[in-house]
N, C-alpha and C positions, 0 to 999 in steps of 0.2 A: 504494500500500500504506500501511497505517497504521504508526505508530511501532513498536508491539510486533512486528508482522510484520517490519519492517525490521531491528530489533535481533536477532530470532531468526535470520533468514536470513543475516545478516552477522557473527554472533557469532564464528565460527571465524577470519574475517579480522581482527576486532578483537584477538583473542588472539594470532594468529600475527604480526601486524604491531606488536603492543604499542601499540595506540592507546588512550590513557587513556579510561576509561569516561565521564568527565564531559563529553567532547566529542560523544558519540553523538547527543544530542537536536538540537544545533545542526547537526551534520553531516547528519542526516536532513532538516532543513528546507532546508539549502542545496542538497542534491542534488535534493530534490523540486521546488524552485522555480528550480533552476539559477542560483544566486547566486554570482557570481565577484566578490568584493569585496576582494581583496587590495590593489587600487589605492587603497583608502581609507586604508590605514595604512602602505603601503610605497611607496618612490620608487626608480625606476631611475636610476642615475647612470652616465654615460659616463666611462670611464677614458681620459684623453688620453695620459698618460705611463705606459705599461705597465711600464716598468722600475722605477717607484716601488713596484710591488706585490710581494708575496712570490712570485708566479708571473707571468712576463711574458706569458702567454697571455690574462690576464684583460682583457676589454674593457668589461664591465658589472659593476656590483655593485648589490645591493639594500640600501636603507637604510630603517630605521624612522623615521617622521616625526611621530608623535604625541607632543606634549610630556608628556602624562600617563603615557606608557609603557604596557606591558601585562604582565599576570601570566600565568604558565604555568597557573595554577589556574583562570583565568577560562574558563568553558565556551564563550564566544563566539569564542575566538581559534583557530579552526580554519578553514582556507581551501582552496578548490578551486583546483588548478592545472591548466590545460589542457595538452594535448599538441600541440606544433606539427607533429610528424611521427612517424608510426608506420610501421615498415618491417621487412621481412626483409632481412638483409644481402645476400643474393644478388641482390636487386632494387634495392638502394640507389642504385648509380651510374646505372642506367638511369632511375630516377625523377628524379634530379638533372639528368640530361641532358635529360629530356623536359619538365620543369616549371620554367619561368623564375621564377615567383613563389616556388617552394620554394627554388630556388637562391639567390635574392636574400635571402629571409628567413633561411636558414641562414648565409649570409655575414655578415649583420648581427648575428645572435646570437653568432657566433664571432669577430667582428672581422676578417674576411677582406676585403681590398680587392677590389671587383669589377673583373674584367678582361674583355676581349672574347673571349678564347680560352675557350670553354665547357668544353672537355675538361680543360684545365689547372685551371680553377676547380673543376670537379667533383672532381678528384684532391685539391686542397687541402682542400676541405670533407670528403672521405672520410677523409683523414689526420688531420684535426683533430677530427672529431666524437666520437672515443672519450672525450674529456674530458667530453662532454655527454650521452652516450648512457646509457640505463637499459634494463632488460630485465624481461620477464615471460613466462610460458608461456601459450600459447593455451588449453590444457586439460590436466587430469590424465587420463592414459590409460595403460592397460597396454600399448598399442601405441605403442612409442617413435616410430614414424614419424608419429604424429598429434600428438606433443608438440613443436610448433614454437616455438622461442624467438622472441619478437617484441621488437624494439627500438624505443625511442621517445626523442624529444628534447622536453624540456619547453618551454613557451612562454617568452617573453622574461623574465617574472618568475621562473619556476623555474630557468631556465638562468643567471640572474645570481647564484644562490646557490652559493657556492663552499665548498671544504673549510675547516674550522676545527678545530684541535686541541681547542679548548674550544667546541664548537658551541652555538648558542642555539636551534636548531630541528631538526626532523626532517621528511623528506619520504618518504612511502611510497605505492606504487601501491595502488589500491582498485578492485575490480570491483563496480560498483553494479548489482544485479540488477533494479532498477526499469526501466532502459533497456538493460541488458546492455552497458554501456560501461565502459571503463577510465579512471579519473581518477587524479590524484595529490593527496594530502592534505598540507598543510603545517601544522604546529602547533608552538608554542614548547615547549621543555623547560627553559628558564630564563626568568626575568623579563627583559624587554627594555626598555632605556631609550631616550629620544629620541636620534637620531643614530647608533645602533648599526648596524653592517654585519651583515647576516644570513648565518649560516654553518650548514653541516651536516657530518656525518661521513660521508664516502663509503665508509668501510670498517668499518661497524658489525660487531662480533663477529668481527673478523679475528683469526686466530692471530697471536700476538706475533712468531713466527719470520718470517712473511712479510708483516707489516704494512707495512714500508717499501717492499717490492716492489709490493704492491697499490696503494700510494699514488703510485707513480711517475708516472702520468698527470697528477697535480695538484701533487705535491711532488717536483721534480727532485732526484736524488741519484746519486752515483757508486757503483757496486757492483764496480768493477774489481778492488779489492783483496780481495774476498770469495772464498772458495774456490768453484770451480764443479765440484768432484768430486761424483760421484754419491752419493746416500744409500744406505746398506746396507739391504737389504730387511727389512721387519718382518713376521714371520709373521702378525700380526694384520691387516695390510693385505690379505693375500691373501684373507681371509674377509670383508672389508667389502663389503656389498652382495650377498653370496652366502648361499644357504641351505646349511648344513653337510650334506655327503654322508656317509652311512655307508660304511665300508670293507668289502670282502668278507672273509668268514672263510675264509682260505686253506686251513685244514685240511679244510674241507668240499668244496672245489672239486676237481675231477678234473684231474690233470696227467699227461700231456697229455690233452685230451678225446678221447673216442672218435669217430672219423669215421663218420658215418651214410651209408647208401646214399641216403636222401632226407631233406630238411629241410623242415619246415613253417614258413612265415614270415608273421608278422603285420607289416604295413607301413603306416605313415602317409603314405608317399610314393607318389603315384599312378604315377609313372614306373616304379616297380618292378613293378607289376602288368602293365604293358604290355611291358616290355623284359626282365624276368627270365624267360626262356623255356626254360632248360635243364631237362631232365627230373629233375635231382636236387633241384629246388626247387619247392615248392608253396605258393601264397599261401592263407592262411586268414583267417577273418574275426574271430577273437578271440584274445586273448593266452593264454588257458588252453590252447588247442590248439597253440600255436606252440613251435617249437624255437629260433627266432631272432626277437628283437624289434627291428624297424628303425624307430626313432622319429624324429620331427622335433622333439619337445620333450625337454628335458633330464631325464634320469633321475637319481634321488638315492639310492635305497635298495639299494645293492649288497650290504649285509649280508643282506637278505631274499632277494635274487637267489641268494645262495650256497646257499640251501636247495633250489634247483631245479637242473635241468640245462639251463637256457635260456642262450642267448647274448644279448648286448645290443650295440648299435652305438655304444657310447661307453665311455670310461674314466673312473674316478673322478678328479675334480679336473682335467679336461682344459681347464678355462677358463684355466689357465696358458698355454696355447697360443692360445686364441681371443680373450682380452682383450688389447688392444694394450699396455696398461700392464704387465700381468703378463708378457707375452712379452718385453718389453724388459728387465724386471728379471731374469728367469731367464737370458737370453742374456748380459747384461752381467756378472752376478754369477758365473755358472758358467764363463764364459770367462776370468774373472780380469782382463779388460781390455775395451776397446771393440772388438768384432769388426769387421773391415773390411766385413763383409756386412750389418751393422745400421746404418741411418742413426743419426746422433747423436740421442739421444732423451732428453727430460726429461719427468717427470711434473709437470704444472702444479699438482697437488694437494699433492704432498709435496716437490717440488724447484723451486719457483718462484724462490726467491732464487738458487739455484745457476744456474738457467737465465739469469736476468737478468745475472748476473756473466759467464757465458760469452758471452752476446750482446754485452755491452759490450766485452769483450776482443776479440772478433772484429771489432767495429766499429772499435776503436782500431787494429787491425792491418790494416785495409782489406780484410778477407776478405768473401766473399759472405755475406750475412746474410738470405737468404730462408728462411722456415720454413713448415711446413705443420702446422696444428693440427687434431687429430682426436679425436672422442669415442672412449672406450676400447672401446665395444661396439656400434658401428653400422657398417654397410657401405654400399656404393654411393655413397660420397662425401657422405653426409648430414651436415649441420652441420660441414663441413670447410672450412678457410680457409687461403689462402696469402698471406703478407705478410712485409714486412721492417719493419713498424711495431710497435715494442715495446708501445706503448699499446694497440693493437688486440689483441695477444696477451694482455696482462694482463686486459683487460676480458672476454675470452672465458671466463675462469675462472668467470664468473657462471653459465654455462649448462651446468654439470655437469662431471664428471671428464674431463679431456682430457690427452692427451700432445701435446708439440710436437716435431717431428722436422725435422732439416735437410732442406730441400727439395732434390731432386736437380736442380741447376742445369745439369749437363752430361750429360743423358741420351743414351744411344745412340738414334738416331732411325731411323725406317723410312720409306723413300720410297714414298708412296702414289701410284700412277700415276693413279688416278681423281681425286686432289686436286692432282696436279702439285706435291707438297710433301712435305717431311720432317716426320713427326709423331711424337709420343710413342707408345710402346706398352709393354705389360707382358705377362708370360708367366705362365700359370697351370698349375701341375703338380698332378696328383691324387696324393695320398699315402695309403697303406694302412698302418695301425698294427695289427700282429697280436699283439704282446707287448711288455711293458715289461722284465721280467727273465727271460731276457736280452732286450735290445732287438731287435725284429724289425720292420723298416720297409721297405716297397717303394714305388717310384715308377712310375707308369704312363708308358710311353714316349710316349704320345700326349699332347702338351701343347696348350694353347689360347692363342690370341693375342687381345688387345684393343687397339684403336687409337683415338687421338684423331682428331677430324674436321678439325682445323685445324692449320696450320703452327705448330710450337713457337716461342715467343718468351718471353723472360724479362720479361713485361709482361702487362697485361690479365688479372690473376689471377681476376677474376670471370667470365671467359669459360670456362665449363665445357668446351666442346668443344675448347679449346686445351690445357688442363692436366689433364684427366681422361680416362680410357680406358673407363669403364663407360658405354657408349652405349645399352644396351638400354632405359633409362628416359628418355633425353634425346630430346626432339622426337619422341616416339612411335617411337623406333628408326630414324628417317630417317638416311640416310647411314651406316648401321651396316655396318662392314666385318668380315666373318668369312671366314677361310680355313683350309684344312686345314694341319696342321703340315708335311706333306710339301711343299705349295706354298710355305709360308713358308721352308723350308730352301733351296729353289731360289732364291728371291728373296734370301735372306741370302747365299748363295754369290756372287751377282752383286754385291750391294752392299758386302759386307765380306769379300772374298776373302782378306785378310791375317789375318783372325780366324776360323779354322774353328769352326763351331758345335759340333763335338765337344769342343773345348777349353773353350768357354763352358759347355756343358752339364756337363762334368766338374766345373767350379768350382761350378755350381749344386747338383749332387748332393752334393758335399763339404760345402757350406754346409748343406744340409738334414739331413745326418747330424749335423753339429755342433748344430743346433737341437734335434733330438730327444734327443741326448745331454744337452744342457742341461736339457731338460724332465724328465729322470729322475734327476738327480743329488741333488736334495733330496727329502725325504719330504713327503707331504701335510701341510698344504695348499699347500706351496711347490713341489710337483712332482707328476707323474703317479703314480698308485698301480698296483702290480701287480694284475692282475685277469684270471685265466685265462678267464673267461667273456666278456671284452670284445674287441671288434673295432671299428675305427673308420675312417671315410673323411674325409679332409681335403683342402683345396686350399690351396696356397701361392701367393701373388701376388708376383711378382718383377719388378723393373725393373733395367735394365742402365745402368751409369754409366761414363763415361770417367774412368779414373784414370791420367792421363798418356797413354801409348800403349796401356795395357792396359784390358780390359773387366772391370769389377767388378760381379758381381750384388749387388743390395740387396734384402733381404727387406722387403716392405711389411706383410703380415699373413698369418695362417693362419685359415682358416674351417672350421668343422665342418659337415658335411652341405651342401656347396655345391650350387648349382643344376647339375644334370647333363643338362639337356634337350639342349643342343648336343652333348654327348658322345654321348648315345644316338642323336641324329640322324645324326651323322657315323659312329659306330661302333656298330651295332645290338647287338653282343655285349658291349658295355662292361660291363654289370652281370653278365652271365654269367661273364666272365673274372674280375671282381673277387670274386664270391661263391665261385667255385671256388678262388681263391687263399686267401681268408680262412677258409673253412670246410672245404675238401676237400684242402688242401695241394697243390693242382695249380698249380705255379709255371711259367708259360710265359716262358722267357727272352727270347722275341721281343717280349713285351709289357711286361715289368716289369724295372726295375732293383732289385737287392737292395742296400740302402745299406751293408750291412756290407762291401761290396767297395770302398767309396770313402773 
């Protein structure tokens, strides 16, 4: 491509990365001709005495070696930096184990002494690499599953550039559309003199409140004396990243709604057409003809809905339940303390410093410090990480809003006869929300089980089949264990005769009641809104933990419109029973728990 085309195609990157315009011509030439000429002006220096440096991890530094110096205004002083390793985190250890040259190169860059034990060496590299890793997204897509965070480590030149409070250069990633490859660009932001050590700012544009915490991988500091109390919820935070929903006009809605002999249903969910077979319900092809709208996408205009007599399968502002960060906020805040059933949870966007303090205090007290980091709005274990490495956790803040939760290190396990081992499992309960004021919530008595495929061990956290239970998407569903809850109850009675399931389930139901009470205590946008035309189906995922000799349920997440394929397969009347309860007031005590009784 010619220069004008290059400049036009990459203009948004120049602006977003704040690359000075006077560098663009030389950058075009270096990319076009693949010129990597940083070695002409910079020298790598080996640091023999690490203790003499500000950070004892530094093994290499980069020094400027031209006597005449360089000026930041000189258009020639922009340099291409290659990437030594690009990876997805879930594959990183396997790549290190498989590729001897990669392992050797990374150990040299990070100053790790090579040893014969490859497994130990891989662990050392994995623990250390968060000081060297950078991140970009593979693509911008409305489908979050397609937006994979890719991590990379710069070559020897780029990795030798460390943090400086008064940096003299910047490094930014750059997608060159000429060959569709990612490079890093280094350019001075200050005039540089002979002999200067090259530095960069690793936390550009960081909020002052969390800057020291974000710098922890490179600038050690104790946070033990800082408060680790939770931050009070800010109503503005509840709306960040969300389109505002209009509220229903309650004066227009009919209370209680009249029950019809037949309901016409418009559904975006194919299973409904197949399994909703009761004569009271008829599937129609368009929304105008429908009495009930059963969507898979989120509905926003409840005010307009108030002018109709239609039902909708969602409540205004129900994302306080579905987003993991907001769920933690409403449960912590409205319970007035840390609920026993909620894993200790911090928001890495708003409570990073608080979390680092809590982490360090646990470390000082010798308590287990394994944590699980989760995106606030993804499911199926996507972009989820388990670690006790604080640097790893801090660097994950680069890849979107996340929460960090105390990992359940003492889960109640289930013996899988087909694996001859005790594995992790979780329990999914289907929840029906029929009203907010007064609160009317039901739980389906048929729950669902999900099992890990490998024996539980507090190690090998990159092994999905050991530490996660959603196996539908792992290895094409191979070794997937699914059983009826009635069969599970028989196995439970054999494996845990001293802990009757009825007692465990009562504690689960009491927990779910508390959760929904928490969700309605505050007004929108900090809580669910009253909406007589709303009905909703959720699923709560729960894990069981040993608390001494007692079993404590822990809430993992709540999902709106969960996948019900297995429910329909096991219980063909599943949707018939749900719709009769939600819309016809037919409450079958053999099938549902009413949470007001718990």
